[in-house]
VEXSE-446352 format. One record per residue (C-alpha): residue in one letter; x, y, z. Coordinates in Angstrom, 1 decimal, m for minus. Layout:
@residuo:A, c1:X, c2:Y, c3:Z
...
***
This chain:
@residuo:M, c1:62.0, c2:161.0, c3:95.8
@residuo:N, c1:64.2, c2:158.4, c3:97.4
@residuo:L, c1:67.8, c2:157.5, c3:97.1
@residuo:I, c1:67.4, c2:155.2, c3:94.1
@residuo:D, c1:65.8, c2:158.0, c3:92.1
@residuo:Q, c1:68.1, c2:160.7, c3:93.2
@residuo:Q, c1:71.5, c2:159.1, c3:92.5
@residuo:N, c1:73.5, c2:158.2, c3:89.4
@residuo:S, c1:74.0, c2:154.5, c3:89.7
@residuo:I, c1:76.3, c2:151.8, c3:88.4
@residuo:V, c1:75.2, c2:148.2, c3:88.7
@residuo:I, c1:78.1, c2:145.7, c3:88.9
@residuo:D, c1:77.7, c2:141.9, c3:88.5
@residuo:V, c1:80.3, c2:140.6, c3:91.0
@residuo:T, c1:79.5, c2:136.9, c3:90.6
@residuo:Y, c1:77.2, c2:134.5, c3:88.7
@residuo:N, c1:77.3, c2:131.9, c3:91.4
@residuo:C, c1:74.0, c2:131.6, c3:93.3
@residuo:N, c1:72.8, c2:129.5, c3:96.2
@residuo:A, c1:69.1, c2:129.8, c3:95.0
@residuo:K, c1:67.5, c2:127.8, c3:92.2
@residuo:C, c1:65.0, c2:130.3, c3:91.0
@residuo:H, c1:63.1, c2:128.7, c3:88.0
@residuo:Y, c1:63.1, c2:132.0, c3:86.0
@residuo:C, c1:66.9, c2:132.8, c3:86.4
@residuo:K, c1:69.7, c2:131.1, c3:84.5
@residuo:W, c1:72.1, c2:131.6, c3:87.3
@residuo:G, c1:69.9, c2:129.3, c3:89.4
@residuo:S, c1:70.8, c2:126.3, c3:87.2
@residuo:N, c1:74.1, c2:124.5, c3:87.6
@residuo:K, c1:73.8, c2:123.6, c3:83.9
@residuo:T, c1:74.4, c2:127.3, c3:83.0
@residuo:P, c1:78.0, c2:127.9, c3:81.9
@residuo:G, c1:79.9, c2:130.8, c3:83.5
@residuo:R, c1:78.6, c2:130.5, c3:87.1
@residuo:I, c1:81.8, c2:131.9, c3:88.5
@residuo:N, c1:83.0, c2:135.0, c3:90.4
@residuo:Q, c1:83.9, c2:137.9, c3:88.2
@residuo:P, c1:87.6, c2:138.8, c3:88.1
@residuo:D, c1:88.8, c2:141.9, c3:90.0
@residuo:N, c1:89.4, c2:143.9, c3:86.8
@residuo:F, c1:85.7, c2:143.4, c3:85.9
@residuo:V, c1:84.5, c2:144.3, c3:89.4
@residuo:L, c1:86.8, c2:147.1, c3:90.6
@residuo:I, c1:86.0, c2:150.0, c3:88.3
@residuo:P, c1:88.7, c2:152.7, c3:88.4
@residuo:K, c1:87.9, c2:155.8, c3:90.5
@residuo:S, c1:88.5, c2:158.0, c3:87.5
@residuo:T, c1:85.8, c2:156.2, c3:85.5
@residuo:L, c1:83.3, c2:156.5, c3:88.4
@residuo:Q, c1:84.1, c2:160.2, c3:88.6
@residuo:H, c1:83.6, c2:160.7, c3:84.8
@residuo:L, c1:80.3, c2:158.8, c3:85.1
@residuo:K, c1:79.4, c2:161.0, c3:88.1
@residuo:T, c1:78.6, c2:157.9, c3:90.0
@residuo:D, c1:76.9, c2:158.3, c3:93.4
@residuo:R, c1:75.6, c2:154.8, c3:93.9
@residuo:V, c1:77.2, c2:151.4, c3:93.4
@residuo:V, c1:74.9, c2:148.4, c3:93.3
@residuo:L, c1:76.6, c2:145.0, c3:93.7
@residuo:S, c1:74.6, c2:142.3, c3:91.9
@residuo:G, c1:74.8, c2:138.7, c3:90.8
@residuo:G, c1:74.1, c2:135.8, c3:91.2
@residuo:E, c1:74.3, c2:136.1, c3:94.9
@residuo:P, c1:77.0, c2:138.6, c3:96.0
@residuo:L, c1:77.2, c2:137.3, c3:99.6
@residuo:L, c1:78.7, c2:134.1, c3:98.2
@residuo:R, c1:81.9, c2:136.1, c3:97.6
@residuo:Q, c1:84.1, c2:135.8, c3:100.7
@residuo:D, c1:85.9, c2:138.9, c3:99.6
@residuo:L, c1:82.8, c2:141.0, c3:99.3
@residuo:E, c1:84.0, c2:143.2, c3:102.2
@residuo:E, c1:87.1, c2:144.0, c3:100.2
@residuo:I, c1:85.0, c2:145.0, c3:97.2
@residuo:V, c1:82.8, c2:147.2, c3:99.4
@residuo:A, c1:85.9, c2:148.8, c3:101.0
@residuo:Y, c1:87.4, c2:149.6, c3:97.6
@residuo:Y, c1:84.2, c2:151.5, c3:96.6
@residuo:R, c1:84.1, c2:153.3, c3:99.9
@residuo:Q, c1:87.6, c2:154.8, c3:99.3
@residuo:T, c1:86.4, c2:156.1, c3:95.9
@residuo:G, c1:84.0, c2:158.4, c3:97.7
@residuo:V, c1:80.7, c2:157.2, c3:96.3
@residuo:K, c1:77.7, c2:158.0, c3:98.6
@residuo:S, c1:75.9, c2:154.6, c3:98.5
@residuo:I, c1:77.1, c2:151.0, c3:98.2
@residuo:V, c1:74.2, c2:148.6, c3:98.1
@residuo:A, c1:74.2, c2:144.8, c3:97.8
@residuo:I, c1:71.3, c2:142.8, c3:96.3
@residuo:T, c1:70.7, c2:139.6, c3:98.1
@residuo:N, c1:68.3, c2:136.7, c3:98.5
@residuo:G, c1:68.9, c2:136.8, c3:102.2
@residuo:F, c1:70.0, c2:133.3, c3:102.9
@residuo:L, c1:73.5, c2:134.1, c3:104.1
@residuo:L, c1:72.8, c2:137.4, c3:105.8
@residuo:T, c1:73.7, c2:136.8, c3:109.4
@residuo:E, c1:74.1, c2:139.6, c3:111.9
@residuo:H, c1:77.9, c2:139.0, c3:112.0
@residuo:R, c1:78.2, c2:139.2, c3:108.2
@residuo:L, c1:76.0, c2:142.3, c3:108.0
@residuo:R, c1:78.1, c2:144.2, c3:110.6
@residuo:S, c1:81.3, c2:143.1, c3:108.8
@residuo:L, c1:80.0, c2:144.5, c3:105.5
@residuo:V, c1:78.8, c2:147.7, c3:107.1
@residuo:S, c1:82.2, c2:148.2, c3:108.7
@residuo:A, c1:83.7, c2:147.8, c3:105.3
@residuo:G, c1:81.4, c2:150.6, c3:103.9
@residuo:L, c1:78.1, c2:149.0, c3:102.9
@residuo:T, c1:75.3, c2:151.4, c3:103.1
@residuo:G, c1:72.3, c2:149.4, c3:101.9
@residuo:L, c1:70.6, c2:146.1, c3:101.1
@residuo:A, c1:68.1, c2:145.2, c3:98.4
@residuo:F, c1:66.3, c2:141.9, c3:99.3
@residuo:S, c1:65.0, c2:139.8, c3:96.4
@residuo:I, c1:61.6, c2:138.6, c3:97.6
@residuo:D, c1:58.7, c2:137.7, c3:95.4
@residuo:S, c1:56.2, c2:136.0, c3:97.8
@residuo:F, c1:56.1, c2:134.4, c3:101.2
@residuo:D, c1:53.3, c2:132.1, c3:100.1
@residuo:Q, c1:54.7, c2:128.6, c3:100.3
@residuo:I, c1:53.2, c2:127.2, c3:97.1
@residuo:T, c1:54.2, c2:130.3, c3:95.1
@residuo:A, c1:57.7, c2:130.5, c3:96.5
@residuo:L, c1:58.2, c2:126.8, c3:95.6
@residuo:E, c1:56.9, c2:127.4, c3:92.1
@residuo:T, c1:59.0, c2:130.5, c3:91.4
@residuo:R, c1:62.2, c2:130.3, c3:93.5
@residuo:A, c1:62.1, c2:126.6, c3:94.6
@residuo:Y, c1:62.0, c2:127.7, c3:98.2
@residuo:N, c1:60.7, c2:125.3, c3:100.8
@residuo:E, c1:59.1, c2:126.4, c3:104.1
@residuo:Q, c1:62.3, c2:126.3, c3:106.1
@residuo:Q, c1:64.1, c2:128.5, c3:103.5
@residuo:I, c1:61.2, c2:131.0, c3:103.6
@residuo:D, c1:61.5, c2:131.1, c3:107.4
@residuo:K, c1:65.3, c2:131.6, c3:107.1
@residuo:I, c1:64.9, c2:134.6, c3:104.7
@residuo:K, c1:62.2, c2:136.1, c3:107.0
@residuo:S, c1:64.5, c2:135.8, c3:110.0
@residuo:N, c1:67.5, c2:137.3, c3:108.3
@residuo:F, c1:65.4, c2:140.1, c3:106.8
@residuo:G, c1:64.1, c2:140.8, c3:110.3
@residuo:I, c1:67.6, c2:141.0, c3:111.7
@residuo:A, c1:68.6, c2:143.5, c3:109.0
@residuo:C, c1:65.5, c2:145.7, c3:109.7
@residuo:S, c1:66.2, c2:145.6, c3:113.5
@residuo:L, c1:69.7, c2:147.0, c3:112.9
@residuo:K, c1:68.6, c2:149.5, c3:110.3
@residuo:M, c1:68.7, c2:152.6, c3:112.6
@residuo:E, c1:71.9, c2:151.5, c3:114.5
@residuo:L, c1:73.8, c2:150.8, c3:111.3
@residuo:Q, c1:72.1, c2:153.6, c3:109.3
@residuo:L, c1:71.2, c2:151.2, c3:106.5
@residuo:E, c1:69.0, c2:151.8, c3:103.4
@residuo:I, c1:66.8, c2:148.7, c3:103.0
@residuo:G, c1:64.5, c2:147.8, c3:100.1
@residuo:I, c1:62.8, c2:144.9, c3:98.5
@residuo:N, c1:63.0, c2:143.9, c3:94.8
@residuo:V, c1:60.0, c2:142.0, c3:93.6
@residuo:V, c1:59.7, c2:140.1, c3:90.3
@residuo:I, c1:56.1, c2:140.0, c3:89.1
@residuo:S, c1:55.1, c2:136.7, c3:87.5
@residuo:S, c1:51.9, c2:134.8, c3:86.7
@residuo:A, c1:52.3, c2:133.0, c3:90.0
@residuo:N, c1:52.4, c2:135.9, c3:92.4
@residuo:I, c1:50.0, c2:138.3, c3:90.6
@residuo:Q, c1:47.1, c2:136.1, c3:91.7
@residuo:N, c1:45.2, c2:136.0, c3:95.0
@residuo:N, c1:46.4, c2:139.4, c3:96.3
@residuo:Q, c1:49.8, c2:138.1, c3:96.9
@residuo:L, c1:51.6, c2:141.3, c3:95.8
@residuo:E, c1:49.3, c2:143.3, c3:98.0
@residuo:K, c1:50.1, c2:141.0, c3:100.9
@residuo:L, c1:53.8, c2:141.5, c3:100.3
@residuo:V, c1:53.2, c2:145.3, c3:100.5
@residuo:G, c1:51.3, c2:144.8, c3:103.7
@residuo:F, c1:54.3, c2:142.8, c3:105.1
@residuo:A, c1:56.7, c2:145.6, c3:103.9
@residuo:N, c1:54.6, c2:148.3, c3:105.6
@residuo:D, c1:55.3, c2:146.7, c3:109.0
@residuo:F, c1:59.1, c2:147.3, c3:108.6
@residuo:P, c1:61.2, c2:150.5, c3:108.5
@residuo:L, c1:61.9, c2:150.1, c3:104.7
@residuo:D, c1:62.9, c2:152.7, c3:102.3
@residuo:W, c1:61.3, c2:151.3, c3:99.2
@residuo:I, c1:59.7, c2:148.3, c3:97.5
@residuo:K, c1:60.3, c2:148.0, c3:93.8
@residuo:F, c1:58.4, c2:145.9, c3:91.3
@residuo:Q, c1:59.6, c2:144.7, c3:87.9
@residuo:P, c1:57.9, c2:142.2, c3:85.6
@residuo:I, c1:59.4, c2:138.8, c3:84.8
@residuo:F, c1:61.0, c2:138.9, c3:81.3
@residuo:D, c1:62.1, c2:136.2, c3:78.9
@residuo:D, c1:65.8, c2:136.4, c3:78.2
@residuo:G, c1:65.5, c2:133.0, c3:76.5
@residuo:Y, c1:65.9, c2:131.0, c3:79.7
@residuo:V, c1:62.4, c2:131.4, c3:81.1
@residuo:G, c1:60.7, c2:130.6, c3:77.8
@residuo:L, c1:62.5, c2:127.2, c3:77.7
@residuo:N, c1:62.4, c2:126.3, c3:81.4
@residuo:A, c1:59.5, c2:128.2, c3:83.1
@residuo:K, c1:57.2, c2:129.5, c3:80.4
@residuo:H, c1:54.2, c2:129.2, c3:82.7
@residuo:L, c1:55.6, c2:132.0, c3:84.9
@residuo:L, c1:55.5, c2:134.6, c3:82.1
@residuo:L, c1:52.9, c2:137.4, c3:82.0
@residuo:H, c1:50.7, c2:137.7, c3:79.0
@residuo:S, c1:47.7, c2:139.6, c3:77.7
@residuo:A, c1:45.2, c2:137.9, c3:80.0
@residuo:H, c1:47.0, c2:139.5, c3:83.0
@residuo:S, c1:46.6, c2:143.1, c3:81.7
@residuo:E, c1:43.6, c2:144.2, c3:83.6
@residuo:L, c1:44.7, c2:142.3, c3:86.7
@residuo:I, c1:48.0, c2:144.2, c3:86.5
@residuo:R, c1:46.1, c2:147.5, c3:86.4
@residuo:A, c1:43.9, c2:146.5, c3:89.4
@residuo:V, c1:46.9, c2:145.3, c3:91.4
@residuo:G, c1:48.8, c2:148.5, c3:90.7
@residuo:R, c1:46.0, c2:150.7, c3:91.9
@residuo:N, c1:45.8, c2:148.6, c3:95.1
@residuo:I, c1:49.5, c2:148.8, c3:95.7
@residuo:C, c1:49.7, c2:152.5, c3:95.1
@residuo:S, c1:46.9, c2:153.2, c3:97.5
@residuo:Q, c1:48.2, c2:150.7, c3:100.2
@residuo:S, c1:51.9, c2:151.2, c3:100.2
@residuo:K, c1:53.3, c2:153.3, c3:103.1
@residuo:I, c1:56.8, c2:153.3, c3:101.6
@residuo:D, c1:58.2, c2:154.5, c3:98.2
@residuo:T, c1:57.1, c2:152.2, c3:95.4
@residuo:N, c1:56.5, c2:152.2, c3:91.6
@residuo:T, c1:54.2, c2:154.9, c3:90.4
@residuo:L, c1:50.8, c2:154.1, c3:88.8
@residuo:N, c1:52.3, c2:154.9, c3:85.4
@residuo:F, c1:54.5, c2:151.8, c3:85.8
@residuo:W, c1:51.5, c2:149.5, c3:86.3
@residuo:E, c1:49.5, c2:151.2, c3:83.5
@residuo:S, c1:52.3, c2:151.0, c3:81.0
@residuo:L, c1:53.0, c2:147.4, c3:81.9
@residuo:A, c1:49.4, c2:146.6, c3:81.3
@residuo:D, c1:49.5, c2:148.4, c3:78.0
@residuo:V, c1:52.5, c2:146.4, c3:76.9
@residuo:L, c1:50.9, c2:143.1, c3:77.9
@residuo:S, c1:47.8, c2:144.1, c3:75.9
@residuo:G, c1:49.9, c2:144.6, c3:72.7
@residuo:K, c1:51.0, c2:148.2, c3:72.9
@residuo:K, c1:54.7, c2:149.1, c3:72.6
@residuo:L, c1:56.8, c2:151.2, c3:75.0
@residuo:L, c1:58.4, c2:154.1, c3:73.2
@residuo:G, c1:62.2, c2:153.7, c3:73.4
@residuo:S, c1:62.6, c2:157.4, c3:73.2
@residuo:S, c1:61.1, c2:157.7, c3:76.7
@residuo:C, c1:63.8, c2:155.5, c3:78.3
@residuo:G, c1:65.6, c2:157.4, c3:81.0
@residuo:L, c1:68.7, c2:155.4, c3:81.5
@residuo:D, c1:71.1, c2:157.5, c3:79.4
@residuo:T, c1:71.6, c2:160.3, c3:81.9
@residuo:R, c1:71.8, c2:158.4, c3:85.2
@residuo:Q, c1:72.7, c2:154.8, c3:84.7
@residuo:A, c1:75.6, c2:152.5, c3:83.9
@residuo:I, c1:76.0, c2:148.8, c3:84.2
@residuo:V, c1:79.1, c2:146.6, c3:84.2
@residuo:Q, c1:78.9, c2:143.1, c3:82.8
@residuo:N, c1:82.0, c2:141.0, c3:82.0
@residuo:G, c1:84.1, c2:144.1, c3:82.3
@residuo:S, c1:82.1, c2:146.1, c3:79.8
@residuo:V, c1:80.6, c2:149.4, c3:81.0
@residuo:K, c1:77.4, c2:150.2, c3:79.2
@residuo:I, c1:74.1, c2:152.0, c3:79.8
@residuo:C, c1:71.6, c2:149.2, c3:79.2
@residuo:H, c1:71.8, c2:145.5, c3:79.8
@residuo:W, c1:70.1, c2:144.7, c3:76.5
@residuo:I, c1:72.0, c2:147.1, c3:74.2
@residuo:D, c1:75.7, c2:146.4, c3:73.6
@residuo:F, c1:76.4, c2:149.7, c3:71.8
@residuo:P, c1:77.6, c2:152.1, c3:72.8
@residuo:T, c1:80.0, c2:151.0, c3:75.6
@residuo:Y, c1:81.9, c2:153.6, c3:77.6
@residuo:D, c1:85.7, c2:153.8, c3:77.5
@residuo:I, c1:87.2, c2:156.7, c3:79.4
@residuo:T, c1:90.2, c2:156.7, c3:77.1
@residuo:R, c1:88.1, c2:156.9, c3:74.0
@residuo:Q, c1:85.4, c2:159.6, c3:74.6
@residuo:P, c1:83.6, c2:161.6, c3:77.3
@residuo:I, c1:80.6, c2:160.0, c3:78.9
@residuo:T, c1:78.4, c2:162.8, c3:77.4
@residuo:E, c1:79.3, c2:161.4, c3:73.9
@residuo:T, c1:78.4, c2:157.9, c3:74.9
@residuo:Q, c1:75.1, c2:159.1, c3:76.3
@residuo:K, c1:74.4, c2:161.0, c3:73.1
@residuo:Q, c1:75.0, c2:157.9, c3:71.1
@residuo:F, c1:72.7, c2:155.9, c3:73.4
@residuo:A, c1:70.0, c2:158.5, c3:73.1
@residuo:S, c1:70.1, c2:158.0, c3:69.3
@residuo:V, c1:70.0, c2:154.2, c3:69.6
@residuo:K, c1:67.2, c2:154.0, c3:72.2
@residuo:A, c1:64.8, c2:155.9, c3:70.0
@residuo:F, c1:64.6, c2:152.9, c3:67.8
@residuo:C, c1:64.5, c2:150.2, c3:70.5
@residuo:K, c1:62.1, c2:147.4, c3:70.2
@residuo:T, c1:61.2, c2:147.6, c3:73.9
@residuo:E, c1:59.5, c2:144.8, c3:75.9
@residuo:T, c1:58.9, c2:144.0, c3:79.5
@residuo:Y, c1:62.7, c2:143.6, c3:80.1
@residuo:C, c1:63.0, c2:147.4, c3:79.7
@residuo:Y, c1:61.6, c2:148.0, c3:83.2
@residuo:C, c1:64.5, c2:146.2, c3:84.9
@residuo:L, c1:66.8, c2:149.2, c3:85.5
@residuo:Q, c1:64.3, c2:152.1, c3:85.6
@residuo:N, c1:63.9, c2:154.0, c3:88.8
@residuo:L, c1:60.6, c2:154.1, c3:90.8
@residuo:S, c1:59.3, c2:157.4, c3:89.4
@residuo:H, c1:60.2, c2:156.9, c3:85.7
@residuo:N, c1:57.4, c2:157.7, c3:83.3
@residuo:W, c1:57.0, c2:155.5, c3:80.3
@residuo:E, c1:55.0, c2:156.3, c3:77.2
@residuo:T, c1:53.3, c2:153.7, c3:75.1
@residuo:A, c1:52.1, c2:153.7, c3:71.5
***
């Protein structure tokens, strides 16, 4: 098992500004309200709260975290709390060697690159990337990988599966690309409709016709990947969901190892607003107990894969 499976994590949205215009993400549109940096009191979680949550791993998310000029200060804050890992999710556009060294000096221990495809047509269709932008991301990704050993970095790739990149062995090619670098993991998660995609990029959604293709792609990836990746259960359960089955909410594994911070609220799941955690109100074990009761009755969909670790086993009914 790798780091993202072993550690208790807290995912913190540090900004909703973004320098990409991904067609499936609301933060890629300048028409979306709230595209601002989150205030310090939403971003800098008290050390006592982290200790009560038994947090080992802080993941800085967005938007694009590297747009924050004070990201080093945020990283340095979490280093002094004593957490083991501090990871930033990035699209890679702004990741120069100078900025990477600056962030590592502040305490950053890892990077998660958001990459869905290097095929020019697909990248344009999903993330609105042109050829020059793809080359820029590849170059910055290569810089990070070349410094991995020197800087003792964890590096992974997050991939959003859509109707665009599931075709023509594109995901397998991306795994082949990843195999050539000293990566720690490549994680896949399906595109989900939070309301934005259905209005603006419905053609990118997965549906029942993709079910068997998902199974085949999953088998290929599990046999080809030389680095840690989703288990076959992930691909099989996703195919089941697309074909009409339901994930069992009771098999969700977030309650004992995960927290997420959005707009200053600490909770366990992005999609469930109750219970939230307040150190002054109750112990985290009570919040987890409440969540365990709630999750059993979840109406789960593809979005429920978004925070799960690589080895998580879903059950379907």
